[in-house]
NUGU-482867 format. One record per residue: y, z, x of N, C-alpha, C, CB in turn; residue in one letter. Coordinates in steps of 0.001 Angstrom, whole numbers, plus 500000, padded with zeros to 6 digits. Atoms other than C-alpha are relative to their C-alpha. Glycine has a CB too. Layout:
REM residues N
YZXYZXYZXYZXA;...
//
This chain:
REM residues 448
498798500023500828499997499996499994501287500003500889499998501229499029M;498851499937499098502371500798502831500272498599500623499746501069501124A;499830501323499430501725497386504368500596499051498995498684499463500502S;499444500895501055502444495677501031501488500279499757499214500176498665S;498568499610500186505678497623500612500881499494501157500129501557499892A;499251500478498849506764496752504154500172498504499956499317500403501283L;499910501420500074505979493122503553501110499567499011498652499424499598R;498951500316500973508249493110500467501386500160500623499872500899498758D;498672499804499365511069494513502539500326498919501043500059501382500670E;499821501029498968510487491793505150499939498608499473498983500150501053L;500116501327500654510430488912502632501360499478499644499122500071498735T;498802500690500363513237486420502266499941499678498500500179498723500852C;500019500234501432514235486180498580500178498521499664501082500819499327C;499846501434500272514856482472498974498671499263500140501040499385500946I;501253500695499747511664481222500552498745500864499651499953499577501471C;501076499056500387509615484362499516498962500082501160499293499531498634L;500861499821498859508169484442503031500640501040500937499758498645500730S;499424499058499004508565486858505869501088499324500766498926500526500976I;498790500549499382511885486373507590499667499221501264500992501121500323Y;499982500779498750512248483684510213501428499927500484499404498563499802T;498654499892499490515283484311512413500937500581498979500494498667500444D;499172499379501057516820486777509945501458500122500417499456501386499641P;498562499798499795520596486777509576500534500711498726500763498600500273V;499449499169501068522846488925507320501349499397499539500183501490500490A;498707500345500584525730488049504955500902501227500062499841499494498530L;499093498873499988528859490246504762499620501110498978501400499503499723P;500429499024500981527362491927501687498855500856500438499635499328498768C;501081499206499438524491493197503817498620499422499784500043501353499434G;501321500561500279521601491115502419499665499011501113499956499305498589H;500486500844498902519437489298504919499112498900499418499214500849501064S;500751501177500379517808485870504718499554499296501265500838499059499100F;500316500884498847516068483372506967501249499161500291498733499060499700C;498805500757499597518719481514508900500026498615499358500055499865501528Q;500022501321500582517585478061507720500143500049498494498735499290500375L;499911499879501479517217479254504117501440500199499556499132501179499491C;498640499686500474520691480716503795500969498866500358500496501342500613I;499116501145499629522293477759505665499823498903498979499680499456501446E;500169501021501027520697475369503154500738500355498741498543499794499692D;499311499533501236522016477486500243501510499815500166499663501519499692V;498544500115499772525519477630501767500411498543500014500412500679501330L;499674501449499988525405473830502323500094499460498570498922499197500804D;499963500484501412524620473248498628501225500520499250498720500435499247T;498836499405500658527541475536497662501313499404500547499990501535500190Q;498823500595499409529964473492499808500753499206498928499618499098501199E;499176500726500949532836472216497626499995500626498618499540498583499910G;500018499394501327532075474544494668501144500942499762498726500721499789S;498863499051500157535085476755495325499697501394500439500440500050498583G;500381498641499601533114479887496284498600499984500553500099500983498815A;501344499851499427530092480982498267499412501330499448500048499995501614Y;500637498819500661527627483390496462498750500422500749499635499682498516K;501221499452499415524957485650497857498846499740499003500160501555500319C;501088500320500918521613484468496336499384501239499373498935499218500718P;500674498787500482520589488048495829500896500861499130499505500816501167E;499103499154500805523602490087494627501114499214499318500613501072500873C;499005500911500581525825487127493634501448500333500407499885500029498486R;498677499695499481528734488510495660500698498691500489499891501047501164A;499309501263499694531403485772496117501041500215501159500722499447498693E;498911500065498978533630484884499080500572498584499930499462500342501496V;499330501321500117536192482010499282499663499113501179501531500166499902Q;500333500822498809535375480892502801498550500213500375500922500351501209E;501425499963499596531994480131504204499820501210500961499552498611500711R;500152498771499184530693483476505584499338499719501347499174501046499237P;500649500050498692529781483913509214498674500701499935500880500627501081A;501357499450500032526080484590509741499778500849501257498931498855499902L;500261499098498892525276487598511887498497500192500131500720501359499797E;501447499853499720521820487664513489499642501483499954499618499378501403K;500436498623500162519972490831512502498890500239501018499512500290498527N;500941499848498911518278491671515798498921501064499660500753500383501292K;500952498919500296516664494888514612498951499526498974500756501259499463K;500940500501501013515171493208511535499079498927500624500780499409498767L;500827501004499353513989490328513765498876500645500792500845499124500908H;501053499292499212512169492794516021498933500592499061500637501147500879N;500974499398500939510508494504512994499090498894499481500726500737498801I;500808501137500510509382491093511645498964499572501020500903498797499645V;500943500435498931507844490121515007498901501003500156500722499810501352E;501050498977499874506025493442515200499029499960498841500618501384500095T;500855500053501186504743493103511649499048498799500098500863499912498703F;500836501169499931503483489569512250498911500154501048500832498786500290R;501041499828498976501680490532515437498900500932499546500605500525501283S;501022499086500521499883493308513583499354499520498720500597501346499767S;500574500563501221499185491218510451499962498471500112500819500443498747H;500085501460499833498206487704511523499603499294498746499032499654501074P;500427500686501213496735486965508136501175499637499113499023500858499230E;498822500303500830500265486833506729500485498557500211501142500988500320Q;499545501343499729500803483408508335499548499012498947499521499562501339E;500514500913501044498501481608505916500609500289498674498498500093499887D;499424499625501304499946483490503026501425499457499901499992501557499807E;498613500532500016503480482458503985500010498484499730500714500301501358E;500057501424500191502484478813504206499692499682498525498947499378500935K;500283500243501382501031479021500724501159500307499099498836500778499587H;498878499641500819504052480796499342501126498965500052500512501333500419S;498950501021499868506377478142500699499696498757499237500211499649501430K;500364501203500727504445475438498987500333500023498561498593499751500136S;499674499909501429505393476792495604501492499884499744499488501308499427I;498564500223500166509140476356496267500250498516499814500800500545501216L;499865501419500270509426472991494597501190499683499099498737499481499374E;498902500264500910512512473410492395501312500561500585499707500617498606Y;498669499621499546516273473816492851500859500357498797500651498863500821Y;499156499579501097518546475775490505501380499459500246500019501534499847C;498701500627499844521702473718490034501147500962499722500103498810499092C;498939499086500340523651476562488477500224501051501084499696500667498690E;499861498979498925522891479120491193499990499435501408498893501006499890D;500043500657498709522599476545493968499033500682500930501368499963500616A;501016499364499174519364477985495285498649499380499721499958501510499752T;501378500486500170515722476981495797499191501083499265499338499649501400C;500808499054500762513287478559493331498590499465499869500613500263498609I;501402500395500243509605478524492582499785499673498494499020501152500460C;500278500413501388507930477346489385500093501165499067498623499362499883V;500023498845500902507493480800488015501400500507499717499155501122500590S;498600499531500203511187481683488509500702499077499023500792500052501358C;499325500917500941512239478574486608499451500102498617499883498579500467S;500616499947501300509858479298483790500115501401499352498548499593500118L;500016498684500566509794483064483420500873500967500775498606500505499938A;499200499061499172512012484559486122501453499964499586499878499658501506G;498579499858500275515749485117486389500718498698499875500638500797501050E;499361501307500139516459481379486545499558499260498741499702499152501214H;500499500628501211514824480715483201501182499520499166499110500980499190R;498925500574500841517023478427481034501071499307500836500651501098499148G;499027500684499157519000477200484056499620498545500168500110500680501364H;500294501379499702519326473544484916499353499933501392501291499126499925Q;500752500099498744516698472850487586499547498558500190498773500971500005V;500559501318499639515400469822489396499146500161501221501116498946500254E;500905499883498850512844469067491998500811499986501279498949498856500009T;499293499952498691513682469655495614500310498612500500499162500747501053L;499731501359499523513339465988496401501220499391499276498751499104499791N;498841500475500744515801465091493611501294500637500496499820500281498520E;498809499305499494518235467749494733500365499549501419499772501515499980A;499792500430498623517736466630498342500659498608500023498652499982500772F;499444501360500055518469462979497484501432500020499463499114499087499118E;498640499908500506521515463915495413500955500558501032500037500851498764K;499168499406498963522786466062498197500318498979501103499302501231500596K;499792501015498952522292463285500718500978498895499508498623499363500415K;499074501017500547524076460791498407501413500537499988499583499577498568E;498683499396500031526948463212498009500587500060501403499936501398499384K;499512499935498640527153463689501728500342498618500546498976500669500883L;499676501388499578527044459902502275501307499572499447498926499016499561R;498704500343500610529913459468499811501167500674500746500015500418498508N;498979499244499250531898462183501606500208499369501381499584501500500146I;499899500620498688531066460568504961500752498652499946498600499799500582L;499312501283500125532211457169503683501520500159499797499404499214498838E;498574499706500228535488458630502397500684500452501282500160501078498918K;499422499521498753536048460458505663500143498875501039499143501127500565L;499911501141499076535262457307507661501176499084499630498676499196499990N;498893500823500454537684455286505524501357500656500342499885499759498483S;498787499280499729540322457947505936500293499975501486499903501427499492K;499810499993498538539698458077509698500493498628500449498671500377500741R;499532501366499629540081454232509944501475499821499608499117498894499298E;498599500117500403543305454432507998500922500771500893500178500463498597E;499230499167499074544542457221510245500132499284501332499332501387500192T;499965500738498752543575455151513294500956498831499962498636499518500343E;499039501103500119545550452176511963501415500490500035499770499225498730K;498634499476499987548571454360511371500415500415501400500128501186499046R;499729499638498599548253455727514918500352498766500825498782500716500620V;499739501244499247548059452186516323501351499400499610498871498966499750Q;498711500531500449551014451118514176501156500829500562500064499974498459S;498949499171499438553068454080515356500113499778501510499734501479499693L;499941500269498557552077453398518967500718498670500292498572499973500595Q;499324501296499839553169449770518577501483500119499773499423498970499047E;498586499729500286556443450925517008500643500703501182500151500854498721L;499463499266498838556905453300519959500202499035501147499052501160500428K;499871500950498916556293450450522455501202499075499756498703499182500152R;498895500854500355558750448204520593501344500719500191499847499528498563Q;498788499199499843561300450987520544500357500192501471499826501358499325L;499770499860498541560871451577524290500502498680500582498690500444500731Q;499565501294499493561193447860524967501442499678499576499053498906499513G;498628500246500491564306447571522796500991500890500723500092500241498475K;499140499092499266565785450639524459500239499515501421499400501388500019T;499871500528498620565072449133527924500926498805500029498620499604500573G;499098501187500007566709445823526955501434500393499757499567498991498930R;498638499546500337569689447582525393500644500651501179499987500968498823L;499471499335498814570047449715528532500451499006501031498971500922500597T;499650501048499026570044446620530742501245499251499542498821499009500193E;498810500723500486572554444831528482501248500817500160499836499612498544E;498801499160499823574915447823528499500402500100501435499771501384499451V;499715499937498537574550448136532275500628498702500485498698500284500808A;499430501295499623575215444414532677501444499843499514499142498870499440D;498687500088500567578210444607530368500981500869500771499969500394498545L;499106499110499216579689447596532193500221499449501417499402501441500082I;499840500581498686579013445917535534500971498815499977498651499565500540R;499140501139500133580721442736534330501441500454499782499530499110498860D;498668499492500242583698444710533029500605500553501280499973501068498920I;499527499430498755583917446578536330500415498893500982498916500892500620R;499663501123499080583824443294538306501267499297499555498837498975500071E;498778500637500488586474441774536046501222500830500317499915499763498505Q;498883499133499722588659444832536455500349500006501496499691501407499521L;499734500069498565588210444744540227500669498667500385498690500181500787E;499349501297499754589016441018540278501429499985499532499243498890499319A;498638499938500511592034441634538102500920500856500914499989500570498570L;499246499147499048593128444456540448500362499251501239499201501235500379E;499716500783498797592785442168543430501068498956499765498744499332500495R;499010501005500289594726439406541719501392500572499876499641499283498757R;498667499395500257597534441742540610500577500484501324499906501197498967V;499502499509498712597755443401544051500399498818500898498923500878500705L;499650501153499206597669439989545720501313499376499582498919498989499923S;498736500578500515600462438733543484501165500905500383499945499816498443E;498942499079499616602485441870544204500336499821501461499596501445499720I;499758500208498558601977441437547939500639498654500277498694500111500782Y;499435501342499801602744437706547672501468499997499664499265498959499148R;498592499950500398605974438331545794500838500828500983500126500582498586Q;499280499190499024606888441083548219500222499209501282499235501299500298E;499856500810498785606234438774551177500989498886499816498672499426500417E;499053501100500270608119435935549513501419500511500044499719499347498632Q;498635499437500012611159438139548869500399500424501415500091501220499022V;499716499586498654610842439600552350500345498828500903498838500748500555S;499721501220499233610722436107553857501382499473499692498958498926499706L;498674500530500382613742435031551861501109500859500565500136499918498472Q;498982499115499471615694438092552914500078499824501536499690501484499615V;500001500189498578614586437640556527500629498679500431498612500085500505S;499401501319499723615533433973556444501518500093499873499437498911499028D;498606499852500232618912434916555033500632500761501163500246500703498676L;499460499184498897619399437555557737500099499131501270499091501270500260I;499994500845498802618429435096560469501073498916499923498628499357500197Q;498976501036500192620665432389559005501380500568500215499902499388498603Q;498718499367499820623554434821558875500250500360501462500092501230499135L;499859499724498586622863435863562450500444498737500781498673500537500556E;499644501245499361622998432230563503501423499563499642499010498924499615I;498624500332500420626158431629561495500986500923500708500160500121498450E;499140499071499252627566434751563110500227499512501422499383501403500023K;499904500517498659626797433294566474500926498771500097498623499652500498E;499178501179500042628424430004565501501477500408499820499535499059498862E;498631499513500196631494431883564280500559500577501296500042501063498885L;499553499437498720631619433767567582500336498866500966498909500934500610S;499714501137499109631434430428569416501358499368499643498863498931499906R;498738500594500440634314429045567304501153500917500367499986499734498478K;498941499067499656636310432223567841500320499923501491499601501428499611M;499774500092498547635777431926571554500791498739500360498652500006500755G;499321501254499744636906428322571457501487500111499605499310498851499228H;498582499826500436640060429262569506500732500895500962500084500597498566I;499352499107499031640765432127571913500371499215501275499060501202500351K;499754500818498793640402429648574767501254499131499820498764499097500310E;498818500803500262642985427396573097501276500861500010499856499281498657L;498833499135500101645274430313572430500459500461501396499683501218499105C;499653499537498656645141431331576112500525498891500887498806500630500651N;499501501136499191646079427815577327501534499987499980499434498632499458M;498521500029499859649676427435578579500565498586499875500417500595501357T;499556501388500057649811423646578529499942499525498556499129499092500919N;500043500373501410650855422545575022499340498657499775501387499978499430P;500654501288500169649668418987575612498504500116499936500378499081501106L;501468499817499995646182420189576341499547500456498653499556501011501073T;500394499479501333646050422103573061500176498943498945500822501246499624V;499753500963501040647630419379570999499140498760500087501406499616500022L;500778501227499814645498416578572494498510500245499849500283499400501365Q;501422499732500251642176418243571649499484499000498973499778501468499504R;500574500926500936639813415936569779500094500523498581498571499717500359R;499892499633501419640169415924566058498765500773499516500193498740499143K;501240499327500447636556416985565720499987501434500349498791499351500588S;500005498593499612637337420214567507500697500851499003500632500185501334D;499240499187500952639589421254564681499080500673498965501045499127499284R;500910499357500978636562421986562546499569501359500447498774499148499762G;500374498720499526635965424938564758500906501132499508499977499973501459D;499071498939500379639004426688563413500810499692498722500948500256501143Y;499181500320501147640706424782560619499467500497498667500171498557499930C;500571499597501270638263425733557914499332501348500102499014498972499515D;500644498683499815637376429221559065500081500825498740500647500766501158V;499860499190501203638769430906556018499135499485498869501442500039499562D;500790500568501047637081428433553709498519500317500241500239498491499911E;501408499733499689633761428927555487499609501451499789499708499611501420E;500309498600500132633952432682555484499846500415498549501060500819500659Q;500159499647501440634324432706551738498595499703499510501020499227499130R;501359500331500445630763431265551525498915500769500778499765498498500146H;500969499225499228629128433673553977499919501391499440500373500041501491V;500134498685500551627728436873552411500121501050501099498679500132499266P;499912498876499074628300440257554011498610500277500579500570501267499288E;501297499804499356625491440798556554500073501080501058499509498700500619A;499815499005498935626760443683558694498864501017500024501336500723499825S;501118499015500059623904445923557520498661499371500256499964500687498650D;501303500689499849621189443303558161499867499349501351499818498946498915M;500044500646498679621786442442561855498667500342500671501212500457500899L;501291499817499304618625441972563934500239500179501472499052498804499761L;499944499863498548618001443031567471499360498768500622499286501306500478D;500512501288499551617609439450568738500280499861501463500619498832499213V;499842500278498588617026438588572367500482498562500148498670500237500776N;499462501343499867619341435632573047499509499436501373501602500010499893M;500712500389498805617050433902575529500728498889500751498597499561499646S;499253500953499241619349432260578069499198499530501235501336500604500414A;500741500257498766616703432227580821498770499129499788499587501300500625D;501145500875500202614290429739579264500140498768500892499874499591498509I;500027501139499090613394427172581880498694499209499774500122500476501492L;501181500827500171610916424276581821499085500169501213500392498512499806L;500997499848498932607715424638583822499540498590500396498770500906499533D;500299501383499579607466421382585781498531499782500302500814499641501221I;501403500120499721603820422143586625499180499657498745499502501277500613N;500722500329501239602906421615582940500489498650499457500196501125498928T;499427501231500565605013418466582372499073498822500166501335499687500647A;500758501232499923603239415234581572500555499050501088500009499307498639G;499586500850498866603416412463584188501111499045499625498819499209500526N;498892500862500416605939410457582108501106500846499390499519498927498991K;498924499115500427608262413417581579500829500348501246499434501303499293V;499092499657498857611287413754583923500723501295499675501053498841500284N;499368498704500136612555417307584382501239500055500848499044501117500379I;498742499918499293616191417865585360499941501091501066501145500263499023S;499973499027498923617111419836588455500225501419499542501045499637500964G;499789498611500483618326422846586445498870500471499090501335500104499245D;501174499656500814614972422824584554500379500279498555499286501214500585L;499523499796501366616843422620581231499785498785499113501459500356500017K;500091501235500787616370418980580182498717499252500354501238499096500246T;501225500827499831613164416942579627500288498641499384498719500675499322A;499733501335500470613446413162579332498709499166500067501131499350500831T;501180500869499997610710410737578344500265498681500724499551499721498567G;499875501218499217610132407758580640498787499113499780500166500325501488T;501155500928500077607944404651580645499256499931501332500470498581499593K;500561500053498681607266405032584353499480501362500425501022499493500981K;500591498743499559604964407681585825500890500636501062498568499775500547A;499106499288499105606925410337587752499294500445501271500593501195499296Q;500715499582498785604194411034590316499887501479500179500659499443501182G;500219498535499870603833414716589505498664500263500599500106500714498645H;501350499652499424601080416334591565499090500511498907500119501086501134P;500977499517500975597898417032589674499801501508500044498684499322500226E;500258498531500083597541420643588517499165500222498738501376500863499954T;500837499693501190595073422285586067500840500230498751499136501242500261P;499186499664501143598006423199583851500765498803499427500959501076500379E;499179501140500393599525419709583513499413499281498751500119499010501185R;500417500764501180599386417890580154499784498545500363501042500115498876F;500175501418499775598092414344580047500837499178499005498516499630499890D;499093500721500926600749413471577391501415500530500271499577500212498452C;498608499678499710604533413748577252500398501326499357500919498877499510N;499682498657500454604768417520576783500270500867501184498880500585499152Q;499709499046498931606031420449578786500201501379499361501270499562500830V;499836498617500465605920424276578355501147500654500743498696500815500195L;499008499175499270608551426831579247499234500885500996500876500892498996S;500633499116499032607849428983582280499915501422499490500751499969501305S;500039498677500578608638432092580309499131500067498754501386500452499678R;500800499823501199606333433511577660500508501191499246498517500163500335S;499573498905500898606908435897574708498731500629499426500964499475498834F;501192499284500529604309438512573793500433501146499059499128500575501184S;499529498988500947606512440842571664501491499744499772499737501472500533S;498590500029500240610006441228570164500474498783499216500702500065501279G;499374501087500701612449438865568526500837499192500998500865500526498828R;499360500870498967613805435864570484500652498808499270498923499485501095H;499258501119500558616291433113569781500542499117501132501154500507499099Y;499466500956499018617121429969571781500457498761499245498927499630501096W;499406501213500621619026426813571073499611498752500808501571500125499917K;500345501223499353618025423236571831500805498871499345498477499743499921V;499366501184500547619492419789571332499155498803500374501456499844500513E;500803501176499777617666416489570976500833498705499925498875499959498992G;499328501280499990618613412851571453500023499392498630499345499065500967S;499859500666501291619725410679568551498904498943499868501416499359499849K;501020501035500004617296407898569518498680500583500415500384498847500916L;501327499602499568613582408174569982499421501178499151500053500391501480G;500655498896500694611186410842568806499839501180500943498630499564499442V;500196498804499213610902414390570052499576501149499082501284500358500779W;500470498807500756609506417763568995500304501214500818498466499930499672L;499803498662499364610176421440569708499122500968499244501536500476499974V;500803498994500666608097424516568974499498501022500990498839499360499270G;500606498967499128605796427126570516498507499702500121500240501464499427I;501457500213499796602215427171571871499471501132500901499705498564500656A;500675499037499109599707429556573497499808499275501346498589500509499386Y;500271500559498677599201429099577225498598499440500115500210501047501058H;501414500438499985595459428567576467499794498667499332499126501023499326S;500158501289500676596151425286574696499367498989500969501379499475499474I;500628501040499172594079422345575933501068499118500687499056499121499130D;499050500850499277595767420070578510499620498529499994500122500469501417R;500414501406500045593830416866577911499451499656498609498930499708501093E;500534500473501269592829414791574873500922500186498848498742500670499705G;499172499957501232594168414473571355500233501419499516499337499191498882D;499912498614500480593490418123570645501087500759500765498631500721500152Y;498994499346499225595998419073573360501428499744499493499878499567501408S;498660500342500501598951417518571481500520501109499110499980498661499228R;499383498866500715601367420058569974499866499732498472501544500185500428I;500189500147501449600466420611566278498627499509499599501016499065499456G;501343500493500327596983419078566554498938501021500161499663498841500832N;500966498924499761595310422467567005500550501253499369499724500211501525N;499572498708500573595520426073565876500711500883501021498795500749499439N;499325499221498950597318427116569069501436499554500190499247499881501320K;498622500474499856600661425399568496500610499668498674500059498795500898S;499217500239501231603438424917565935501221499165500434500444501390499276W;498874500861499542606147422209566041500860499548498848499477498769500748N;499059500725500869609192420670564359500206498627500670501402500802499810L;500014501367499450609133416866564802501129499214499395498647499290499734F;498931500918500460612103414415564629499477498573500246501405500263500773K;500607501301499877610777410921563939501029498879500193499166499724498788G;499121501153499831612181407404564387500923499826498835499200498751500194H;499179500126501223613461407525560806501018501138499866499096499976498758N;499044498904499982615568410554561750499684501057498986501371499490499768N;500414498986500943613542412710559333499221501081500728499163499388498871R;500707498888499433612095416149560071498633500170499333500826501268499867Y;501280499557500508608474417233559648499483501111500847499006498866499949S;500626498910499228606425420241560757498517499800500014500346501390499415V;501432500241499863602821420323561961499355501202500680499728498698500804R;500814498945499393600170422963562732498543499739499633500460501430499522H;501448500133500246596359422667563112499694498718499253499469501204499206N;500218501367500525596503418910562236500518499842498567498502499650500044R;499440500088501328598331419605558955501512499757500127499694501293499179V;498615500382499911601705417855558611500694500156498668500124498587500491T;499192499813501219604409418751556076501306499209500220500291501564499704I;498788500748499943607181416235555497501143500816499356499817498640499305Q;498907499180500522610537417999555023501063499070499370500630500891501145L;498964500855500668613350416702552742501322499999500757500252500485498554P;498767499933499239615844416873555594500066498861501003500121501345500710Y;499737500947498942617354414273557890500741500743501084500805498770499492S;499318499389498889618539415207561333501512499670499924499382499517501342A;498547500207500121622314415695561092500699500053501368500609501062499063S;499357499826498685623673417117564335499033500111501135500858501204499993C;501076499922499042620327417466566140500142501189500937499932498734500789R;499931498738499270621374420867567481499222501057499171501519500443500249R;500925499130500707618669423421566577500035501427500588498569499420500069L;500254498607499587618276427196566660498553500333499687500974501007499279G;501429499638500213614733428513567074499905501507500072499038499319501075I;500113498546500085613950432085566042498524500389499941500765500547498759F;501427499528499916610661433845566978500001501507499803499318499617501409L;500238498567500219609659437256565540498472500182500245500463500487498492D;501418499970499607606384437936567364499189500970499080499871500439501508Y;500780499019500817605277441113565491499925499611498559500608501387500096E;500052500427501411606217439698562098499219498733499804501388499805499460A;500730501254500061604393436454562926500828498899499335498692500195499252G;499128500945500668607329434218561999500699499128501040501030500736499116R;499276500947499154608761431075563639500880499185499062499015499074500844L;499052500683500875611915429651562043500854498999500776500896501018499298S;499174501027499427613930426493562716501260499884499162499248498656500080F;498699500169500660617630426131561879500748498853500632500837501289500080Y;499157501053499471619928423143562209501428500564500083499932498698499101E;498731499321499756623187424318563727501179499070499681500078500486501466L;498866500808500482625476422045561731500985500915499318499534498874499026C;499023499206500700628376423143559641499910499743498497501404499697500519D;500457498665499603627161425070557730498586499927500587500031500970498787P;501350499910499453623972426288559348498992499807498888499776501351500707V;500985500294501041620877425059557479498585500425500501500033498458499624R;501369499614499677617452426653557426499072498806499673499572501301499201H;500856501172500159614800423937557930498575500424499566499948499190501329I;501355499640500299611381425641557921499630501289500734499053498864500372H;500542498774499354609533428922558699498446499942499955500542501326499263T;501464499829499889605921429184559917499720501512499947499423499343501355F;500495498616499918604023432431559293498585499986500528500057500710498616T;501318499967499333601041433372561401499806501384500602499882498883501112A;500270498793499227599357436222563260499790499605501438498771500769499452T;500049500427498591600080435722566900499114500945500810501430499953500610F;500978499222499272597333436894569276500075499813501498498646499657499532T;499863500247498603598424435524572648501481499811500352499172498784500405E;498618500286499605601642435158574650500376498556499622500188500228501529P;499541501287500460603707432241573379501034499404500964500583500125498600L;499050500734499198605662429582575331500811499074499097499282499205501109H;499249501075500650608468427376574117499395498687500508501569500092500311A;500667501250499631607144423797574079500911498863499523498537499893499363V;499163501169500296608841420384574061499150498742500162501262499949500938F;500670501304499922607458416897573393501035498882499916498944499849498867G;498961501029499915609446413744574258499383498619499993500850500189501259I;500395501386499944608959410078573449500788499255501043500169499350498659G;499298500813499009610080407244575724501467499854499603499332498606500142A;498580500148500160613893407102576132500629501100499123500288498654499419K;499474498836500734614291410385574258500138501174500949499079500377498804A;499815498814499134615423413721575681500211501248499127501224499797500976W;499751498706500649615532417408574685500581500922501104498648500617499337V;499318499125499030617849419968576315500049501413499435501448499481500321R;499847498573500343617840423784576289501449500352500198499068500927500871I;498595499679499918621395424860575488500218501463500349500685499668498700N;499624498599499661623080427955576848500565500675498754501060500046501180E;499397499298501124623867430585574186501463500262500282499265501315499715P;498561499797499834627580430999573569500404501376499502500790498916499257E;
//
């Protein structure tokens, strides 16, 4: 009797066999692990989980706690009652029905006369197939939902890639736009600054030209004043009265002339009146005759027999012996009415042979040229500029400002006329230079 009572205590109420891997629900009742898991699976989706024995309900699927002590008792009982194995196999064979209302497996007797009498029951196979069909439907729905979710993920990822690409392009466009605006602003700044500097240089050149012209006019006035003083100091009345009529221009129109000269007392330049400019005969071409005072160069058709020197030109040109490497300098020259001649400046390093050695045909020389037609032109680095001036008196003033890089030519007529100004950056000492055609001459005049 004790053995029978113990067996009852060790019997699962679901499979009516001795416990296999017994586990306990929160209510304290124990079942075979597989039996209670099957019951809980059938209750999935019903809204509540019920204990098959006491009908206690919980909302969430309960955790199964393994009952180790009960497991040990079952194993001890089985080892001492081996005959129970056959009995368990037989008892399990009678569990052929499933109670739909209680969601549990039952035997025939329970469905007919036991506590499940009157409940809706069906065979285990039918319940099993229905359960599998239900699970397949759930699996299909979950699979469809998962595919839809996957498509949404892919769509969002594609949207993200498009957004990143659009952001990258927009970033590049904005960067390019800002870079273009910056370049345009920098170019505009350069243009504006260049125009400011150009206008400043232009005004400065105009003022400098005016200053230089006034200085030259001042010198001419001083010359006239000296001439008048000379006349005033003469004691012979016939000498004074018999002066050429042309000399009267030195003093007859002084008042008229002064009315056209602006005040320039505040703009006087520290000019070196170069009276010591002499011609360097060692540089003179073989058809250039140099006067004994080294002041006049005359072009000839006959070779002069100058000794050969490395510095001698092979054309009708000659340099001054003096050079200028700084400061402001002014000298006066006079050219013949007939023939062609030129005056200007050149570096000592200018070539002495060939076409490139001619004054104005290179970047080392600058000249003012008087042609056969009595017209002036200027030339530098093979570029010629025809000037709208004809030679009037052929007496010229040449002004050199080395640091400012300016070379100006003035015609010392009445009034003084500015002819042209070169601007450059001088890098070597400069010499006065003269070029003479056949039967033409150029003379360096003494400052008065």
